[in-house]
N, C-alpha and C positions, 0 to 999 in steps of 0.2 A: 598774525600768523596766517600764512597762505596754505590752503590744502585743496585738493581736487574735489569737485562736487560729488563724484561717484564714491569717494571714500568717506563721505559724511552721510551715512544712511539715515541719521536722525534729523537731518536738515532738509528743507524743501524750498523751492522758489515760490514767490507770491503767485505767479501765473505759469501754468505748464507750457504755454506757447512761447515763453522766454527762454526755454531750454534750447541753446544753440548747438548742442552736441549732434554731430551728423550733418550740420549745414555746410554748404560750400562757402568759402571766403574768397571774395573778389578783390582785386586791387582797384585803385581809383579809375583805371581805364576799362574796367569790366572784365578783366581776364581772371580765370580761376587760379587761385594760389594754392589751394588745398582744401582739406576737410577739417572742420573743427572737431577735435577729439575730446577735449576736456575744458572745463571752466574752473579757473582757480578762484577760490573764495577767500576773502579776508574775514577770518573768524572773529575779529575784534569789531569791525564796522558792520558786519553782516551784508556786505556788498560783493558783487562779482568784480574782481580786480583785473584779471587777465584771462585771455583765451589761449588754448594750446592746440596747435595743429598736430596732425598725425606724424608729421616728419620732425616734430620737436620744436618748431618755431613758436614763439610766444609774442603776443601783442597786448598792449594795454586795452582794457575793455572800454575806456572812455573814448578811444579812437575808432570804435567799431560802430558802423551804421547798420540798422536793421532794414531788410527788404522782405519780400514775400518768400519766406523759407530760404533766404540766403543773406549773407552779411557782406558788407563792403568796408574796406579801410578808408578813412578820411585822407585828405591831402597831407603831405609832409609827415608821414607816420614813420617813426623809427622802430626797428625791431628790438625787442628786449629778450635777452637770453639769461635770465636769472637762473641760478642753479636749482636743481630739484630739492624741495624742502622735505624734511622728514615728517612723518605723520604726527600730528599733535596728540597729546594725551586725550583720554576719553572726556568728552564735553557733555554737559547736560544740554538738552535741546532748548534753544532759545525760542521766544515767541514766533519768529519768522525769520527766514533768510531772505532779506528784502533786496529788491531792486527799486529804483525810483518808479513811481506810478507810470502806467503805459501812456505815452503820448502818441501822436500820429506817427506812423512809421515813415522813415526817411526814404526818399527816392534814391535808388542805387543805379549806377550806370549799367545798362544791360550788356551782356557779352555780345561780341560781333556775330552777325547773322551767319548761318551755315547753310550750305546746300543740302538737298535731300540725300545725296549719296556720300557726303563727307563723313569721316569717322568721328565718333564722339569720344571725349575723354571720360574717364571714370567719374570725374567730379561733376560732369554736366547733368543738369536736370531736364528730363524730357516729359512733357505732358501730352499724351496722345489725344487727338480729337477724333471721335468715332461717330460714324453715321450708320444707322440701321436701314436695311432695305427690306421691303415687303414683297414676298413671293407668294402667289396664289396658285395652289394646285387643286386637284380633284381627288376626293376620297369617297368610295362607295359605302353607303350604309343601308341596312335593311329597313324598309318602311312598312312591311306587312307582306301579305301574300295569301295563297290558298294551299290547303293540304288535302289531297284526294287519296283515299285508301280504298282499293277494290278488294272485296272478299266474297266468298261463296256461301250461299245459304241453301238449306234443304227445304223443299216444299212438297208435301205429299200430294199425289194425284191418283185418280181412280178412273179406270176404264172398264166397260162391259164387253165381253166377247162370248159367242155361242160355241160350245165344244160338242163334239160327237164322240160317243163311246160305242165300241163294237164288242160283242160277246159271241163266242162259238158254242153251239149246243149240238148234241148228237141225239137223234131219234131213230128208233127202229120201227119199221112199218111191216107188218106181216102181210104177205101176198101169196097168191096161188096162181101163178102165170106160167103157162106152158112155154117151153123154149124149143126151138129146133136144134138139130145136132150142131149146126154151125154156131148158133148163138150161144149154146151151152159151152162149146169149146172155147169161144172168145171170153166168156165171163169167168170161166174156171181158171184163168191165168192169175198169177200172184200180182197184187197191185198195192201201192202205197199212196196215200193221199194226205196232204197237210193243208190246214186252213188256219191262218193267224187272225187273231182279233186285234184291232187297232183302236187306240184311245187318243184323242186330241188333247194336248196340253197347251196353255198359253205361252207364247214366246214374245219377249220384249226386245225392242231395239231403240236406241236413243240417237238422235242427231241434233246438232247445235247450229244456230244461226245468230248473227248479230242483229239485235233489235234497237240499239241506241249507242251513240258515241259521246264521250265527254272530251272536249277539246280545250286545252289550257294554252293560252297565248299571253305574251307580254307586249303591251303597247308602249312604245318609247315616244316621249314628248320632249321637247327642248324649250328651255326658258333661260332668260338672262338673270343673273344674280349680282348684286353689288356687295362688295366686302368692305366693311368699315373697320378700320384699325388705326393704331397710332404707331409711329416709328420714332425712335429717339436719336438724337445726335448731340454731340458735345460742343458747347460753345465756350469760348474763352473771352472773358472781359478783362482787359488790361487797363489798369488805372495808374496814372502817374501820381505819386504821392508828393505833395508839396513839402519843400524844406528838408533839411537834414538836422538830426539832433543826436548827439552822442549821449552815453550814459551820464556823463558828468553834467552836461547841459540840461538833461531831463531832471536830475536831482535839484539843480539850481532853480529851474523853472518851478518845480513843485514847491520849494521853500518860499519863492516869491508869491505863489498863489495862496499859500497858507498864511 
């Protein structure tokens, strides 16, 4: 009984890289025929019997040759269009869903070369080859410096100065001095006299002058520096694999080796 691999969740392939679902299928001339959508499994023999493309076409698995993530039909292959089979009843998981042991992969005909500006089909595989380039720039970083902070301090000073104080005193001196009539007339006039006493007090005055300067400068020097780094690039190694071997031939070879 045949059933699709995706509908058999309790089954698995011997090797995960034998899962062809999503691989492009090429014809013998190397042209893309479509994408493999399913693998039809014979639940009696535990082998993959057919492959199913997305457009519904089916091909016998023993006519399919494996390449590097693509498959190719062998020469003189006929298309099979067996009707869709109903899902079988629930099965117990067998020991393994086997394919024949992995031989060397067959060499498939490469698709024709394309120019850089040609359009790619949806089924084409593109492997980009990437080169890294190193660009060297300059970034400024702080390597130290000085910090100067100016502040004012108070310093007590003392100076000596001589001051003069004045005082006013009044004394009366008794006399007996005769005056003439004219002198008497002059002195008998009303008179006012004032005398002020003066005291000296200290007066301060401050003046400033520059006694020192702090000069901060930056000296610029230039030197050459070498930058050591690595850049990556993608390389592609293309190896032609000898011979072609179908699923059926692989099984036959394994039996001979055993």
